[in-house]
C-alpha positions in Angstrom: 0.0 0.0 0.0 2.8 2.4 0.9 4.5 1.7 -2.4 1.3 2.4 -4.3 0.8 5.7 -2.5 4.4 6.8 -3.3 4.0 5.8 -7.0 0.7 7.7 -7.2 2.3 10.8 -5.7 5.2 10.8 -8.2 2.8 10.3 -11.1 0.6 13.2 -9.9 3.6 15.3 -9.4 4.9 14.8 -12.9 1.4 15.1 -14.4 1.0 18.5 -12.7 4.3 19.7 -14.2 3.2 18.7 -17.7 -0.3 20.2 -17.3 0.9 23.5 -15.9 3.6 23.8 -18.6 1.1 23.3 -21.3 -0.8 26.4 -20.1 2.2 28.6 -19.7 1.7 30.8 -22.7 -2.1 30.7 -23.4 -3.2 34.0 -22.0 -3.3 36.7 -24.7 -3.8 39.8 -22.6 -1.8 42.6 -21.1 0.1 42.0 -17.9 -0.2 44.5 -15.1 2.0 45.1 -12.0 1.5 46.3 -8.5 3.9 48.7 -6.9 5.8 45.7 -5.5 6.1 44.2 -8.9 3.5 41.5 -8.5 2.3 40.5 -12.0 -1.4 39.9 -12.7 -3.9 39.9 -15.6 -7.3 41.4 -15.6 -10.2 40.2 -17.6 -14.0 40.1 -17.4 -16.6 42.7 -16.6 -15.0 45.8 -15.0 -18.5 47.2 -14.1 -19.5 44.0 -12.2 -20.0 44.2 -8.4 -17.7 41.1 -8.0 -14.0 40.6 -8.3 -12.5 37.1 -8.4 -8.9 36.9 -7.5 -7.2 33.6 -8.5 -4.2 32.5 -6.5 -2.1 29.6 -7.8 -0.3 26.8 -5.9 3.3 25.7 -5.7 4.6 25.8 -8.4 2.2 27.6 -10.6 1.4 30.8 -12.5 -1.5 33.1 -13.4 -1.9 31.1 -16.7 -2.9 28.0 -14.7 -6.4 29.5 -14.4 -6.9 29.7 -18.2 -10.2 27.7 -18.0 -11.6 30.2 -15.6 -10.4 33.3 -17.3 -12.1 32.2 -20.5 -15.4 31.0 -18.9 -18.3 32.9 -20.5 -20.4 33.2 -17.4 -17.5 34.4 -15.2 -16.4 36.8 -17.8 -19.9 38.3 -17.9 -20.6 38.4 -14.2 -17.3 39.3 -12.6 -14.0 41.0 -12.9 -11.3 38.4 -13.1 -7.8 38.8 -11.7 -5.1 36.1 -11.9 -1.8 36.6 -10.2 1.8 35.4 -10.4 2.8 34.9 -6.8 6.2 36.3 -5.7 8.9 34.0 -7.1 6.9 32.8 -10.1 6.0 33.9 -13.6 6.5 37.6 -14.3 6.7 38.5 -10.6 10.0 39.2 -8.8 12.2 36.1 -8.8 12.8 35.6 -5.1 11.8 33.0 -2.5 9.2 34.1 0.1 8.4 31.3 2.5 6.2 33.3 4.9 2.5 32.9 4.1 1.7 36.2 5.8 4.1 38.0 3.6 2.8 36.3 0.4 -0.7 37.5 1.2 0.5 41.0 2.0 1.8 41.2 -1.5 -1.7 40.6 -2.8 -3.5 43.2 -0.7 -3.4 45.9 -3.4 -5.5 43.6 -5.7 -8.5 43.9 -3.4 -11.1 46.3 -4.7 -12.7 48.7 -2.3 -15.8 49.1 -4.5 -16.5 45.4 -5.2 -17.2 42.2 -3.4 -13.9 40.3 -3.5 -13.9 36.5 -3.7 -10.6 34.7 -3.4 -10.0 31.4 -5.2 -6.9 29.5 -4.0 -5.6 26.2 -5.3 -3.2 24.1 -3.1 -0.8 26.5 -1.4 -2.9 29.3 -2.8 -5.6 28.2 -0.3 -3.7 29.2 2.9 -2.4 32.3 1.2 -6.0 33.3 0.4 -7.0 32.5 4.0 -4.2 34.7 5.3 -5.2 37.5 3.1 -8.8 37.3 4.3 -7.7 37.3 7.9 -5.5 40.4 7.2 -8.3 42.3 5.4 -11.6 40.8 6.5 -13.4 44.0 5.7 -12.5 43.7 2.0 -12.9 39.9 1.5 -16.4 38.7 0.9 -15.9 35.0 0.0 -13.4 32.2 -0.2 -13.1 29.2 -2.5 -10.4 26.7 -1.7 -9.5 24.0 -4.2 -7.4 21.0 -2.9 -5.9 23.3 -0.2 -3.2 22.5 2.3 -4.1 23.6 5.9 -3.1 20.9 8.4 0.5 21.4 9.7 0.8 17.7 10.6 -0.1 16.6 7.1 2.2 19.1 5.4 5.6 18.3 6.8 8.3 18.0 4.1 7.9 14.8 2.0 10.9 12.5 1.2 11.2 14.1 -2.2 11.3 17.6 -0.7 14.1 16.6 1.6 16.0 15.0 -1.3 15.4 18.1 -3.5 16.7 20.3 -0.7 20.2 18.8 -1.1 22.7 20.8 -3.1 23.3 18.0 -5.6 19.6 17.5 -6.5 19.1 21.2 -6.4 21.5 21.6 -9.3 19.0 19.9 -11.6 15.8 21.7 -10.5 14.5 24.5 -12.7 13.5 27.8 -11.1 9.9 27.0 -10.5 10.6 23.7 -8.8 13.4 25.1 -6.7 11.2 27.9 -5.6 8.4 25.4 -4.8 10.6 23.1 -2.8 11.8 26.1 -0.7 8.1 26.8 0.1 7.4 23.2 1.0 10.3 22.9 3.4 8.8 25.5 5.8 5.1 25.0 5.0 4.3 23.0 8.2 5.7 25.8 10.4 3.8 28.4 8.4 0.5 26.5 8.6 1.0 26.2 12.4 1.2 30.0 12.6 -1.8 30.3 10.4 -3.9 27.9 12.3 -3.3 29.8 15.5 -4.9 33.0 14.1 -8.5 34.0 14.8 -10.5 32.3 12.1 -13.7 33.7 13.6 -13.0 36.8 11.6 -14.4 34.8 8.7 -17.7 33.8 10.3 -19.8 36.1 8.2 -18.4 35.2 4.8 -19.2 32.1 2.6 -16.3 29.6 2.5 -16.3 26.7 0.1 -13.7 23.9 0.1 -13.5 21.5 -2.8 -11.3 18.4 -2.5 -10.9 15.2 -4.4 -10.9 12.1 -2.3 -8.0 10.6 -4.3 -5.6 13.6 -3.6 -2.2 12.2 -2.8 -0.4 15.6 -2.7 -2.7 17.5 -0.4 -4.5 15.0 1.8 -8.3 15.5 1.7 -8.1 15.7 5.5 -6.6 19.1 5.0 -10.1 20.4 4.1 -11.7 18.6 7.1 -9.1 20.4 9.3 -10.2 23.7 7.9 -13.9 22.8 8.4 -13.1 22.1 12.0 -11.4 25.5 12.5 -14.0 27.5 10.6 -16.9 28.4 13.0 -19.2 30.3 10.6 -22.5 29.0 9.3 -21.6 29.7 5.7 -18.9 27.0 5.4 -19.2 24.2 2.9 -17.1 21.1 2.0 -17.5 19.6 -1.4 -15.9 16.2 -1.6 -15.4 14.9 -5.1 -15.1 11.1 -5.7 -12.3 9.9 -8.0 -10.5 13.3 -8.3 -6.9 14.1 -7.2 -4.9 17.2 -6.6 -5.3 18.5 -10.2 -9.1 18.8 -10.0 -8.5 22.4 -10.8 -7.7 21.5 -14.4 -9.6 18.2 -14.7 -13.0 19.4 -13.4 -13.2 23.2 -14.0 -17.0 23.1 -14.6 -17.6 21.7 -11.1 -15.5 24.5 -9.6 -17.0 27.2 -11.8 -20.4 26.0 -10.6 -19.4 26.5 -7.0 -18.1 29.9 -7.7 -21.3 30.8 -9.6 -23.4 29.6 -6.7 -21.4 31.7 -4.2 -22.0 34.8 -6.3 -25.7 34.1 -6.8 -26.4 33.6 -3.0 -23.9 36.0 -1.6 -25.7 38.2 1.0 -26.0 41.9 0.4 -23.4 44.1 2.2 
C-alpha cells in the first residue's frame, strides 16, 4: 500500500508539471503590475460588483487559471484577476516562504468598491485565507480547491528533503526550486496560520473543494479547515475519484461552486 501511494504521488507530481507547462503561454492579454512588482492579468466585466482573485499553488502561474479566465459566465458576471505569486512567472524572482508576507503582496489587488472573492488552489488556499484574515473588511468570499491547511499533514515529503540537497538542487529549474523552498517551511507556516483568529471569517461564505484521491494535499486538510471554521456559511464539497489536479480536470464543477457563491452572496 505504501509503495502504491508513493507511485501515485510521483505520477501526480509529474502530471501536474506537464499540465501546468502546457498552459504557460495561453493568455493573450496585457500583464499589469502592483507597486511591489507582482504581475497579474485582468479580464471580465469591470463594471461588475464582483472581483474574483485567483491564487495559484506551488509551483504555478497566473496562466494556470486559463479555463476560468475564459469561462463565458464568469467573464460576464465578474471582474477576473489572476496573479503570479512572488517567485513565479513575471513577478520578482525571489523566494518568500512566509504565508503572511505572500498574502500582503496581494492586498493591493483587493477592490474597495466590489465584493472580493478569493480562489486559491493548493498552497494558494492558505495564502488566500491569510489575506482574508488580514483584510476581512474587504474579502467577501473564499473558495479553496485542494488546499493544504493541516501542519501535521504538510511536513516535508521525502522528495522535498531530497530536492533540498545541493546536488539535486542543481538539476531543479527555477519553478521547482522555488516550490521546494516553500514546501520545506510549510508546516511551520501553517501552524502560525492555524493559531490565528478564524472567527473573523464567520460572516463570509467559504467553500472547500477536495478530491478524495488527492495524494499531494491529503483530503483531511479540508476537514481540518472545516473544524477550524466556525461560521454557518462554510461548505465542504468532496469529489469522488478526483486528485490534486481537480482544478484543471473538473473546471466546470469549480465554476459551478463559484457561480453559486456569487448568486447567493448576501448583500453588504
